[in-house]
N, C-alpha and C positions, 0 to 999 in steps of 0.2 A: 188167186187167193194167197194172202200173206201167211208166213209161218205162224204169227200170232193168232190168225183166224183158224188155222188148222188144228192148233193145240188148245185143249180145254184149259182155261185159266181160272184162277180163283177170283174172289171179289176184289173190289178196289183197295180196301184196307190191306189185304194180304199181298196184293201186287206192289203197293207202296212199301210195305215191310220188306218184301223180297228185294226190291230195287235198292233200298237203303242198306240192306245187309251186304249187297255186292259192291256198292259205291256210296258210303255215307257222305252226306253233304248237308251243310247248314245246321240249323238248330235241331231239326228232326234227326239228322245224321249223328249228331253228338249224343242224343238220347238213345237211339238205336245202338250206337257204338258201346255205350255203357252197359246196355242189356246184353250185348253179345259177349262182352268181357266176362260177365257173370255166367252166361250160358256155356261158354267154352273153356272156362278156367281149368276144370279137371282134365279136359282133353289136351290142353296145352301142357299141363304139368306132366301128364303121362308121356307126351311127346318128348319133353326134356329128359325124362328118365330113360327113354329108349335111345336118345341121342348119346347117352353114356359118355359125356365129356369128362376128360381127365384134366390134363394140364390146361392152362389158360389158352383159349382158342378164339378164332374169329368166326362168328356164326352168322350165316345169311338167313334172315327171316322174311319169307314171302307172305305178305298180308299181316303187317305188324299191328294193325288196329290202333288202340290207344296206348300201346307201349308197355303193357303190364308184364308180358313175358320177357320183353327186352330188359325191363328193370330187374327181373330175377336173374337173367344172364349176367348183367353188369354187376350186380351185387355179389355174384359168385366169381368175379374176376375175369370174365370174358369180354370180348369186344363184339359189337353188333353192327351188321350191315342190313338195313331194312329196305324193302321195296313194297310199295303199296300204290293203288291208283287214286287215293283220296287225299287231297290237300287238307281237308278237314281233320282227318286222323293224323296227318303228318304234324300239324300244329299241336295236337293233343299229345302225341308221343314225344315230341320235342320238349314240351312243357313238363311232362312227367319225368323226363330224363335230361333235364337242362344241363347239369354239370357235365355229364358224359358227352353230350352233344358239343359243348364248348371245348372240351379238351381232346376231342377226336376219338373217344372210345366208342361212340355211337354215331352212325350216319344214317339218317332216315331220308330216303329218296322217294319221289313220286314219279312213277313211270306210266307207260301206256297199257300195262296189264299183259303185255306180250313179251317184250324184251326186258332183261334184267340189267339195270344201269350201273353195273360194276365190272371190273376187269377180270380177265381170265385168271383162275387160280387165286382169287382174292380171299376165298373163304376156306376154312378147315372143315366145316360142316354146314348143314342147312336143314331147315324144317319149314313146313307149310301146313297150317291147320285150318281146315274148312274154307279154303280160298280157291281150290281147284275148279269148282263149278262156275266161277265168275270169269275165268280166263277165256278170252276170245279164241285163243289158239293154244290149248293146253300142251300139245306135243311140242310146240316151239318153245313155250315157257319152260318146260321140263328140260329141253335141250339147253336152254340158257342157264338153268340151274347147274346142269352138268358141266357147263363151260366155266362157271365161276367157282365151283367146288374143286379143290385139289384132288388128284388121284389118291384113292384110298379113303377119302373123306366120307362120312356118313350123312345120309339124307333121310329124314323121317317125314313122311307124308301122311296126314290125318284127314280123313274125309268119309263121307257116305259113299255108297256104290249104287250104280243104277240097277242092280239086280233086285233091289228092294223097292217096294212101292213108295213113291214120293208123297209126303204129307200133303193134306188138302191146302194148307196155308202157303206152301212153296210154289211160286210161279214157275212152271217148267221152262218158260222162255228166259228166265234168269238163272235158275238152278239147273244148269245143264250137266247132269251127273253121269259120267261114263260108267259102264259096267266094270266089274273087277278085272276081267281078263284084258280089257282095253287099258286100264291103268297100269297093269303089270307090263304090258307090251310097250307102252310109252316110256316107262322107266328103263326098260331094257334098251330101247332105241336111243335113249338119251345117254347111254353109257354107264348105267347103273346095274348092279347085280342085286337082286332081291334076296335078303338074308333072313327076313322074319316078317310074318304077318300075324296080326291078331285083331279081334273085334270085341266089343263089349256086349254082344248079343247074349241071350236071345231077346228079340224085340222086333217091332215092326220096322224100325229105321235105325239099325245099329250103326255105331261109328267104327271105322276100320283104321288101323295103323299099318303102314307099309314101311319097313325099315330096309334101306338099300345102301350099298356102298359104291362109290365111284370106282370104275375099273381102273386098275393100274396099267 
């Protein structure tokens, strides 16, 4: 019996929505991407607040989507390194930030969802909002983020945690949500020290923010 057969899955529309949320593609992916920008805007903005950037910095964004948060960073004088699995959103993020892409202030890369396609110590800070669930090997990807972020750099991870019930619309074979203790242990194993945790509960499916710093 396959994993899909062992796990109770939602209906077809919900499965398509879940799949497109993790890897937007084509016309439907562009539509889902726009909806996700609206749905996660407040979470991204809170993540930027927690990143607490001062002087102009190079920021690694894992799962940049349509480039709305990258645009905010660029407008504030920072540089952006983006990694995502979707060519569809790479084109959208590039179009939205065309001038910064041309002059090198923004680099939007498409990767395999496991490795981060940038060099060691390329970034001063990093953040990742609602992309952890879609990683094939999250421990390896967090290790990769730790490799790219310089010692002392801050990393903000925003996500749901597996301790809470998953909503009926979320396909559990796509939304693979680790429990809180597992997320914290992966951060530690990746070379980060957790300095702050918060959530927007109470609620059935609260969002959590993990603020960590790369060990010196």
